C-alpha positions as CSV (number, residue, x, y, z in Angstrom):
1,M,-238.2,114.6,-46.0
2,K,-238.7,113.1,-49.4
3,S,-235.0,113.5,-50.2
4,V,-234.1,111.8,-46.9
5,C,-236.4,108.8,-47.8
6,A,-235.0,108.7,-51.3
7,A,-231.4,108.7,-49.9
8,L,-232.2,105.9,-47.4
9,F,-233.9,103.9,-50.2
10,G,-230.9,104.3,-52.4
11,L,-228.6,103.1,-49.6
12,V,-230.7,100.0,-49.1
13,I,-230.6,99.3,-52.8
14,L,-226.8,99.8,-53.0
15,S,-226.3,97.7,-49.9
16,S,-228.3,94.8,-51.3
17,A,-226.4,95.0,-54.6
18,A,-223.1,94.9,-52.7
19,L,-224.1,91.9,-50.6
20,A,-225.3,90.0,-53.7
21,G,-221.7,89.8,-54.9
22,T,-220.1,89.1,-51.5
23,P,-219.2,85.5,-50.8
24,E,-219.1,85.8,-47.0
25,G,-221.4,83.3,-45.3
26,V,-221.9,79.5,-45.3
27,W,-221.9,77.6,-48.6
28,L,-223.0,74.1,-49.4
29,S,-220.8,72.2,-51.9
30,E,-222.2,70.9,-55.1
31,D,-222.5,67.3,-53.8
32,G,-224.2,68.5,-50.6
33,G,-221.6,66.8,-48.5
34,T,-219.7,69.8,-47.1
35,K,-220.5,73.3,-45.7
36,V,-217.8,75.9,-45.8
37,H,-218.0,79.2,-43.9
38,L,-216.3,82.1,-45.7
39,A,-215.3,85.0,-43.4
40,N,-212.9,87.9,-43.1
41,C,-209.4,86.6,-42.3
42,G,-206.7,89.3,-42.2
43,G,-208.3,91.5,-44.9
44,K,-209.1,88.7,-47.3
45,L,-211.6,85.8,-46.9
46,C,-210.8,82.3,-45.7
47,G,-213.1,79.3,-45.6
48,T,-213.5,76.7,-42.9
49,V,-215.3,73.4,-43.0
50,V,-218.2,73.8,-40.6
51,W,-220.3,70.7,-41.5
52,L,-219.9,67.3,-43.1
53,E,-222.8,65.2,-44.2
54,K,-220.7,62.1,-43.2
55,P,-218.3,63.3,-40.5
56,I,-217.3,59.8,-39.4
57,D,-214.8,57.7,-41.3
58,A,-216.5,54.3,-42.0
59,R,-213.2,52.5,-41.9
60,T,-212.1,53.7,-38.4
61,G,-215.4,54.8,-36.8
62,K,-213.7,58.1,-35.9
63,P,-214.1,61.6,-37.2
64,K,-212.7,62.1,-40.7
65,T,-209.2,63.4,-41.0
66,D,-206.9,65.0,-43.6
67,T,-205.6,61.5,-44.7
68,Q,-204.5,62.6,-48.2
69,N,-202.3,65.5,-47.1
70,P,-198.8,65.2,-48.6
71,D,-197.4,66.2,-45.2
72,P,-197.6,63.1,-42.9
73,A,-197.7,65.4,-39.8
74,K,-201.0,66.9,-41.0
75,R,-202.9,63.7,-41.8
76,S,-204.4,63.4,-38.4
77,R,-206.0,66.9,-38.6
78,P,-209.8,66.7,-38.4
79,L,-211.6,67.7,-41.6
80,L,-214.3,69.5,-39.5
81,G,-212.8,72.9,-38.7
82,L,-210.1,72.6,-41.4
83,Q,-209.4,75.8,-43.3
84,V,-209.8,74.9,-47.0
85,V,-210.1,78.4,-48.6
86,H,-207.2,80.8,-48.3
87,G,-206.6,84.4,-49.4
88,L,-209.9,85.0,-51.3
89,A,-209.9,88.6,-52.5
90,P,-211.8,90.6,-55.2
91,S,-210.3,90.1,-58.6
92,G,-212.9,91.5,-60.9
93,T,-216.6,92.2,-61.0
94,N,-218.3,89.6,-58.9
95,K,-215.1,87.5,-59.0
96,W,-212.9,86.5,-56.1
97,S,-209.6,84.7,-56.3
98,G,-207.4,82.8,-53.9
99,Q,-206.5,79.2,-53.1
100,I,-208.6,76.2,-52.3
101,Y,-207.5,72.9,-50.6
102,N,-209.0,69.7,-51.8
103,A,-208.9,67.2,-48.9
104,D,-209.9,64.4,-51.4
105,D,-206.5,64.5,-53.1
106,G,-204.5,66.6,-50.6
107,K,-203.7,69.3,-53.2
108,T,-204.1,73.1,-53.2
109,Y,-205.4,74.8,-56.3
110,S,-205.8,78.4,-57.4
111,A,-209.4,79.2,-56.9
112,H,-212.0,81.5,-58.4
113,M,-215.4,82.2,-56.9
114,M,-218.2,84.0,-58.8
115,P,-221.1,84.6,-56.4
116,N,-224.5,85.4,-57.8
117,G,-227.0,85.8,-55.1
118,N,-227.6,82.5,-53.4
119,T,-225.4,80.5,-55.8
120,A,-221.7,80.7,-56.8
121,K,-219.5,79.1,-59.4
122,V,-216.3,77.8,-57.7
123,Q,-213.3,76.8,-59.8
124,G,-210.2,75.0,-58.7
125,C,-207.4,75.4,-61.4
126,V,-204.1,73.9,-62.2
127,L,-201.6,76.0,-64.3
128,G,-204.3,78.7,-64.4
129,F,-206.3,77.2,-67.2
130,L,-207.1,73.5,-66.4
131,C,-210.1,74.1,-64.1
132,K,-212.9,72.1,-62.5
133,T,-216.1,74.0,-61.7
134,Q,-218.6,73.3,-59.0
135,N,-221.9,75.2,-58.2
136,W,-222.2,76.0,-54.5
137,K,-225.4,77.2,-52.8
138,R,-225.7,79.5,-49.8
139,A,-226.6,77.5,-46.7
140,N,-227.6,80.5,-44.5
């Protein structure tokens, strides 16, 4: 009985450690204006905008859209529900890499996410070394 309890305790500890480095869930951006839900998407993770602090465009009075997208056909897409993180996969210890779309400038960057419990460093990079880092917080 003691060995069964010890084994169960070990599984709980290992499961907790594994979850600590998993970026799945809802994350609040550094400025507090956006929540992104990261979930399994074809074996990797993708992230969708699920909340905006200011969902209405002050100029138009309508929901915000992807106005900075370089493809004119995509500029009318609502930001709410937009997939902004693509192909996030483990790339090292507590490091995930993929791509992130920045609706503010309409560009897609290589992305790195380093989750640490309820926080994560999120980097968007150009040319692999010019990076901007944000600190995101778990929202769920």
